[in-house]
C-alpha positions as CSV (number, residue, x, y, z in Angstrom):
1,M,0.0,0.0,0.1
2,S,1.5,3.2,-1.3
3,L,1.0,6.6,0.6
4,I,0.0,9.2,-2.3
5,V,-0.2,13.4,-1.9
6,M,-2.3,14.5,-4.7
7,K,-2.5,18.2,-5.2
8,F,-5.2,19.9,-7.4
9,G,-5.2,23.6,-8.3
10,G,-7.9,26.1,-8.4
11,S,-9.2,25.4,-12.4
12,S,-9.4,21.7,-11.4
13,V,-11.8,22.3,-8.6
14,G,-13.4,25.2,-10.6
15,T,-17.1,23.9,-11.2
16,P,-19.0,21.4,-9.6
17,E,-18.6,19.0,-12.9
18,R,-14.7,19.4,-12.6
19,M,-15.0,18.8,-8.6
20,Q,-17.1,15.3,-9.2
21,R,-14.3,14.6,-11.6
22,V,-11.5,15.3,-9.1
23,A,-13.2,13.4,-6.6
24,S,-13.7,10.2,-8.9
25,R,-10.3,10.2,-9.9
26,I,-8.9,10.4,-6.1
27,L,-11.3,7.5,-5.4
28,E,-9.8,5.5,-8.1
29,R,-6.5,5.9,-6.8
30,Q,-7.5,4.8,-3.2
31,Q,-9.4,1.7,-4.8
32,E,-6.1,0.5,-6.0
33,G,-4.7,0.3,-2.8
34,N,-3.0,3.4,-1.9
35,R,-3.8,5.8,0.9
36,I,-4.3,9.1,-0.4
37,V,-4.0,13.2,0.7
38,V,-5.4,15.6,-1.2
39,V,-4.1,19.3,-1.1
40,V,-6.5,21.7,-2.8
41,S,-6.3,25.5,-3.7
42,A,-9.4,27.8,-3.8
43,M,-11.7,27.0,-6.4
44,G,-11.5,29.0,-9.8
45,D,-11.4,33.0,-9.2
46,T,-12.3,32.6,-5.7
47,T,-9.2,34.2,-4.5
48,D,-9.1,37.3,-6.9
49,D,-13.0,38.2,-6.1
50,L,-12.2,38.2,-2.4
51,I,-9.3,40.3,-3.1
52,D,-11.2,42.6,-5.2
53,Q,-13.8,42.8,-2.5
54,S,-11.5,43.8,0.2
55,K,-10.2,46.7,-1.9
56,L,-13.9,47.8,-2.1
57,L,-13.9,48.4,1.5
58,N,-10.0,49.2,2.1
59,P,-7.3,49.6,-0.3
60,N,-4.6,49.2,2.4
61,P,-6.1,46.4,4.4
62,P,-3.8,44.9,7.4
63,A,-2.1,41.9,6.2
64,R,-3.2,39.5,9.3
65,E,-6.8,40.4,8.0
66,M,-6.2,39.7,4.3
67,D,-4.8,36.3,5.5
68,M,-8.0,35.8,7.4
69,L,-10.1,36.6,4.4
70,L,-8.3,34.4,1.8
71,T,-7.7,31.5,3.4
72,T,-11.3,31.1,3.4
73,G,-11.6,30.2,-0.5
74,E,-9.4,27.0,0.5
75,Q,-12.0,26.2,3.1
76,I,-14.5,26.2,0.8
77,S,-12.8,23.8,-1.8
78,I,-12.0,21.2,0.6
79,A,-15.5,21.1,2.4
80,L,-17.1,21.1,-1.1
81,L,-14.4,18.1,-2.3
82,S,-15.1,16.1,0.9
83,M,-18.6,16.4,0.5
84,T,-18.6,15.2,-3.4
85,I,-16.2,12.4,-2.5
86,H,-18.9,11.2,0.3
87,A,-21.8,11.6,-2.1
88,L,-19.7,8.7,-4.1
89,G,-19.7,6.5,-1.7
90,G,-16.3,7.2,-0.4
91,K,-15.0,8.3,3.1
92,A,-13.1,11.5,3.7
93,V,-12.3,14.1,5.9
94,S,-11.3,17.9,5.1
95,Y,-8.7,19.8,7.2
96,T,-7.9,23.5,6.9
97,G,-3.7,24.0,6.9
98,W,-3.5,24.5,10.9
99,Q,-6.0,21.3,11.6
100,A,-3.3,19.4,9.8
101,G,-0.7,20.3,11.7
102,I,1.2,23.0,9.3
103,V,3.0,25.4,11.6
104,T,4.4,28.5,9.6
105,E,7.0,31.4,10.9
106,P,5.2,34.7,11.8
107,V,5.0,36.5,8.7
108,H,1.6,37.2,6.7
109,G,1.3,37.1,3.1
110,K,4.5,35.1,2.3
111,A,5.2,32.6,4.9
112,K,7.3,29.7,5.3
113,I,6.4,26.5,6.7
114,A,8.6,26.0,9.8
115,D,7.2,22.3,10.4
116,I,4.5,20.2,10.2
117,Q,2.8,17.6,12.9
118,P,0.9,15.1,10.8
119,D,-0.4,13.1,13.6
120,R,-4.1,14.0,12.8
121,I,-3.4,13.2,9.1
122,F,-2.1,9.3,10.2
123,G,-5.1,9.1,12.3
124,A,-7.7,9.8,9.7
125,L,-5.9,7.4,7.1
126,D,-6.2,4.8,9.6
127,E,-9.8,5.0,9.6
128,G,-10.1,4.7,5.8
129,N,-10.3,8.5,5.1
130,V,-9.3,10.4,2.3
131,V,-7.6,13.2,3.8
132,I,-8.4,16.4,2.1
133,V,-5.8,19.6,3.3
134,A,-6.4,22.7,2.2
135,G,-3.3,24.3,0.2
136,F,-2.0,27.9,1.0
137,Q,-2.1,28.4,4.6
138,G,-0.7,27.5,8.1
139,M,-0.7,28.7,11.8
140,T,2.0,30.4,13.8
141,E,3.0,29.0,16.9
142,A,1.0,31.9,18.7
143,G,-2.2,30.8,16.6
144,D,-2.4,33.4,13.8
145,I,-3.5,32.2,10.5
146,T,-1.2,32.6,7.7
147,T,-0.7,32.1,3.8
148,L,2.0,31.0,2.0
149,G,2.3,32.9,-0.9
150,R,2.5,32.5,-4.9
151,G,2.9,28.8,-5.1
152,G,1.7,28.0,-1.6
153,S,-0.2,25.0,-2.4
154,D,2.1,23.4,-4.4
155,T,4.8,24.3,-1.6
156,T,1.8,22.7,0.7
157,A,1.7,19.4,-1.2
158,V,5.3,18.9,-1.5
159,A,5.9,19.7,1.8
160,L,3.2,17.3,3.2
161,A,4.7,14.9,1.4
162,A,7.9,14.9,3.1
163,A,6.3,15.0,6.5
164,V,4.6,11.9,5.9
165,K,7.1,10.5,3.9
166,A,4.7,10.0,0.9
167,D,6.1,7.4,-1.8
168,L,4.9,9.6,-4.6
169,C,3.6,13.7,-4.9
170,E,1.4,14.2,-8.1
171,I,0.7,17.6,-8.8
172,Y,-2.3,17.9,-11.4
173,T,-2.5,21.0,-13.5
174,D,-3.5,22.4,-16.5
175,V,-0.8,21.2,-18.9
176,D,-0.1,17.3,-19.2
177,G,3.4,17.6,-18.0
178,V,6.6,19.8,-18.0
179,Y,7.5,21.0,-21.4
180,S,10.6,22.1,-23.5
181,T,8.9,25.6,-23.4
182,D,5.2,27.0,-23.4
183,P,3.3,25.3,-25.6
184,R,1.0,28.6,-26.1
185,V,4.3,30.0,-27.6
186,V,5.5,27.2,-29.5
187,K,3.3,24.7,-30.8
188,N,5.3,21.8,-31.1
189,A,7.1,22.3,-27.6
190,R,7.7,18.5,-26.4
191,K,6.8,17.3,-23.1
192,L,9.6,16.0,-20.9
193,D,9.5,12.2,-19.5
194,E,11.4,13.4,-16.8
195,I,13.7,16.3,-15.6
196,S,16.1,16.8,-12.5
197,Y,15.5,19.0,-9.7
198,D,18.4,21.3,-10.4
199,E,16.7,22.0,-14.2
200,M,13.3,22.5,-12.8
201,L,14.4,24.5,-9.9
202,E,16.0,26.9,-12.7
203,L,13.0,26.8,-15.0
204,A,10.7,27.6,-12.6
205,H,12.7,30.5,-10.9
206,L,13.1,31.9,-15.0
207,G,9.6,32.0,-15.5
208,A,8.3,28.6,-16.3
209,A,4.8,28.9,-14.3
210,V,4.3,24.6,-14.0
211,L,5.7,24.4,-10.8
212,H,6.6,26.9,-7.9
213,P,10.2,27.1,-7.1
214,R,10.1,26.8,-3.3
215,A,8.1,23.5,-4.1
216,V,10.9,22.3,-6.2
217,E,13.0,23.3,-3.7
218,Y,11.1,21.1,-0.9
219,A,11.2,18.1,-3.2
220,K,15.0,18.4,-3.8
221,L,15.7,19.0,0.1
222,Y,13.7,15.9,1.1
223,D,14.4,13.7,-2.3
224,V,10.1,13.7,-2.9
225,R,9.3,11.8,-5.8
226,L,7.4,14.4,-7.6
227,V,5.1,14.2,-10.7
228,V,3.5,16.7,-13.0
229,R,0.2,15.4,-14.7
230,S,-2.8,17.1,-16.2
231,S,-6.3,17.4,-14.4
232,F,-8.4,17.0,-17.5
233,T,-6.6,13.8,-19.2
234,K,-5.3,10.4,-18.1
235,N,-2.0,10.8,-20.1
236,E,1.6,10.1,-18.4
237,G,3.2,13.4,-16.9
238,T,6.9,14.5,-16.1
239,T,8.8,13.0,-13.0
240,V,11.1,15.5,-11.2
241,K,13.8,13.8,-9.8
242,E,17.7,13.4,-9.0
243,E,18.9,12.5,-11.8
244,A,17.4,12.6,-15.2
245,V,18.4,10.6,-18.1
246,M,20.2,13.2,-20.5
247,E,19.0,12.8,-24.2
248,Q,21.6,12.2,-26.7
249,G,23.0,15.3,-28.5
250,I,20.2,17.5,-26.2
251,A,22.3,19.8,-23.7
252,V,19.6,22.2,-23.4
253,R,16.5,20.9,-21.9
254,G,13.9,23.9,-21.7
255,I,13.5,27.2,-22.7
256,A,11.9,29.9,-20.0
257,F,10.9,33.4,-20.1
258,D,10.0,36.3,-17.9
259,K,7.8,39.1,-19.5
260,N,8.1,41.5,-16.4
261,V,12.0,42.9,-16.3
262,A,13.4,46.3,-15.5
263,R,16.8,47.2,-15.8
264,I,18.2,50.0,-13.5
265,S,21.8,51.5,-14.1
266,I,23.9,53.5,-11.5
267,L,26.5,55.8,-13.4
268,G,29.4,57.4,-11.9
269,V,29.8,55.5,-8.6
270,E,33.1,55.5,-6.6
271,D,35.3,52.6,-7.3
272,V,35.7,51.4,-4.1
273,P,35.0,48.0,-1.6
274,G,32.0,48.0,-0.2
275,V,29.7,50.0,-2.8
276,L,27.8,46.8,-4.1
277,A,27.2,45.9,-0.8
278,R,25.8,48.8,0.6
279,V,23.3,49.3,-2.5
280,F,22.0,45.7,-2.7
281,G,21.7,45.8,0.9
282,A,19.3,48.8,1.0
283,L,17.3,47.0,-1.9
284,A,17.1,43.7,0.2
285,K,15.8,45.6,3.4
286,Q,12.8,46.9,0.9
287,G,12.5,42.9,0.2
288,I,13.2,44.0,-3.4
289,D,14.6,41.3,-5.2
290,V,18.0,41.6,-7.6
291,D,18.5,39.3,-10.4
292,I,21.3,40.0,-13.2
293,I,24.1,42.3,-11.8
294,V,26.8,43.7,-14.2
295,Q,29.7,45.9,-13.7
296,S,31.5,47.6,-16.4
297,G,35.1,48.7,-16.2
298,T,35.9,51.8,-14.3
299,Q,37.4,55.3,-15.6
300,G,38.9,57.8,-13.7
301,G,38.0,56.2,-10.1
302,K,34.3,55.8,-11.1
303,A,32.5,52.5,-12.1
304,D,28.9,52.2,-13.7
305,F,27.0,48.8,-13.0
306,S,23.3,47.5,-14.2
307,F,21.0,45.2,-12.4
308,T,17.7,43.7,-13.0
309,V,14.6,43.5,-10.8
310,S,11.0,42.8,-11.5
311,G,9.2,45.4,-13.0
312,D,6.7,45.9,-10.7
313,D,9.6,46.8,-8.2
314,A,11.5,49.3,-10.6
315,H,10.0,52.4,-8.9
316,S,10.4,51.6,-5.4
317,A,14.1,50.5,-6.3
318,L,14.5,54.0,-7.8
319,R,13.4,55.6,-4.5
320,V,15.9,53.2,-2.6
321,I,18.9,54.3,-4.7
322,E,18.1,57.9,-4.6
323,G,17.6,57.5,-0.5
324,V,21.3,55.9,-0.4
325,R,22.7,59.2,-2.4
326,S,23.8,61.2,0.8
327,E,26.3,58.3,1.6
328,L,26.8,56.8,-1.9
329,P,27.4,59.5,-4.3
330,Y,27.0,58.8,-8.0
331,R,26.3,61.0,-11.2
332,E,23.1,59.7,-12.3
333,T,20.6,56.5,-12.7
334,T,18.8,55.3,-15.9
335,S,16.2,52.8,-15.9
336,E,14.6,51.0,-19.0
337,T,11.1,49.1,-18.5
338,G,9.3,46.6,-20.8
339,L,12.0,44.2,-21.0
340,V,12.1,40.4,-21.2
341,K,14.3,37.7,-20.0
342,V,14.5,34.6,-21.8
343,S,16.6,31.7,-20.8
344,I,17.7,28.2,-21.4
345,V,18.6,25.6,-19.1
346,G,20.2,22.0,-19.1
347,A,22.3,20.2,-17.3
348,G,24.3,18.9,-20.4
349,M,25.1,22.7,-20.9
350,V,28.0,22.3,-18.6
351,S,29.7,19.4,-20.6
352,N,29.0,20.9,-24.5
353,P,30.7,23.8,-25.3
354,G,29.3,26.2,-27.9
355,V,25.6,26.6,-26.1
356,A,26.1,30.4,-25.3
357,A,27.4,31.3,-28.6
358,T,24.4,28.9,-30.2
359,M,22.1,31.1,-28.3
360,F,23.3,34.7,-29.1
361,E,23.7,33.6,-32.7
362,A,19.7,32.8,-32.6
363,I,19.1,35.9,-31.0
364,S,21.0,38.1,-33.1
365,S,19.8,36.0,-36.3
366,L,16.5,38.2,-35.8
367,G,18.1,41.2,-35.3
368,V,17.3,41.7,-31.7
369,S,19.9,43.2,-29.1
370,I,21.0,41.6,-26.2
371,K,21.2,44.0,-23.5
372,M,22.4,41.7,-20.5
373,V,23.7,38.3,-19.9
374,S,23.8,36.2,-17.0
375,T,25.1,32.4,-16.9
376,S,25.5,29.3,-14.6
377,E,26.6,25.9,-15.6
378,I,23.0,24.8,-16.2
379,K,21.7,27.8,-17.5
380,C,22.2,30.8,-19.6
381,S,20.0,34.1,-19.4
382,C,19.5,37.2,-21.9
383,V,17.3,40.5,-21.1
384,I,16.3,41.7,-24.8
385,A,13.5,44.0,-25.9
386,A,10.0,42.5,-25.3
387,E,8.5,42.7,-28.6
388,P,10.1,40.0,-30.5
389,L,10.0,37.4,-27.5
390,S,7.9,34.8,-29.2
391,D,10.2,34.9,-32.5
392,V,13.5,34.5,-30.2
393,V,11.7,31.4,-28.1
394,R,10.7,29.6,-31.2
395,S,14.4,30.4,-32.7
396,L,16.0,29.2,-29.7
397,H,13.4,26.1,-29.7
398,T,14.6,25.2,-32.9
399,A,18.6,25.9,-32.6
400,F,18.6,23.5,-30.0
401,G,17.1,20.6,-31.4
402,L,13.9,20.7,-29.2
403,D,10.9,20.9,-32.0
404,T,9.0,17.8,-32.6
405,A,5.6,17.3,-34.1
406,D,4.1,14.4,-32.3
407,Q,3.4,16.6,-29.1
408,A,0.3,18.5,-28.6
409,F,-0.6,20.8,-25.5
410,V,-3.4,19.5,-23.8
411,G,-5.2,21.3,-21.0
412,G,-7.8,23.6,-19.8
413,P,-7.7,27.3,-18.2
414,Q,-4.7,28.3,-16.3
415,E,-4.1,27.3,-13.2
416,R,-4.4,29.1,-10.1
417,R,-2.2,28.3,-7.1
């Protein structure tokens, strides 16, 4: 008898018909002789609707009260799914995150899981129940309800799988696996049978939305066997594991992109030790994530450097930089928004010289200028203008031999949490 964690996102349970289909699928897995723990997101647009309602009453609501509000969406889902399973002749019990023993750090809106105490889950499983847990939420040791932020239900599922020592964690989403790139951009993108934790983590960080980076980090840390598969078909999914089989001649496994990038440059800074530490320390204190950093050569004791942030953080970043000008004089700052970052990822890149050159050639052949570059052993990222993104992705997909005609995109609406 295997213990399986199954996670279903918002679109998977967005209508009564889909809820019934999910319930039937869960019971099928249980009837195969498995013990089942299910993690569910809020139905459809529930979370967005709750946020909109809150803004009508308070444009800047307290973070604690937003967590109290938003966690109700998942509670609706788990109760309805449990009722549906009972209606189909099964036995189920639903738990909120805190009832399931999920303890988080005392942060609202994007808390991290500190501990999971799964005794209640094991007790319910021993009684023959399907255990249904609300994703995206937990409780602090002081008793405050918290949410886990973007991708929180994926993270809940993988963390629970680690805590209960599950044999398998299945993430059901609106695509039938991990693809070489977004099939909405490249129609002949191909589904990968398997991918390594490191490759998936890079793709997730670089913009691939099929799994959240924190969920992949948990899976890698605790060696959770992870499968991404479709809620809408019975097709085999993609297995995410420590070592993935390398395809002959394929150095690049996937192409990801981020459509919301801004570049900020600080010009004429004193070229002395500690400059970068002071600038990026100030940005970090304001919760602004910095991605690519490039420092150019010095002239006359002055240096220029540029970095990228999310387009949403551009104005905040400029304010932070202006705030340190008195202690860190510079000549001027410039910024450019509306940029994108396109990245290639593959564990085989480290042993295949010329991968970066092939990427640069594929981009330049379209007459596109590369504004910034960042590399590691298994990825290479380029910041470019937004307009040619689709053409660039298609060109890279072909250049690295990822095209295939026998894979089709299968799915429903974009998954939520």
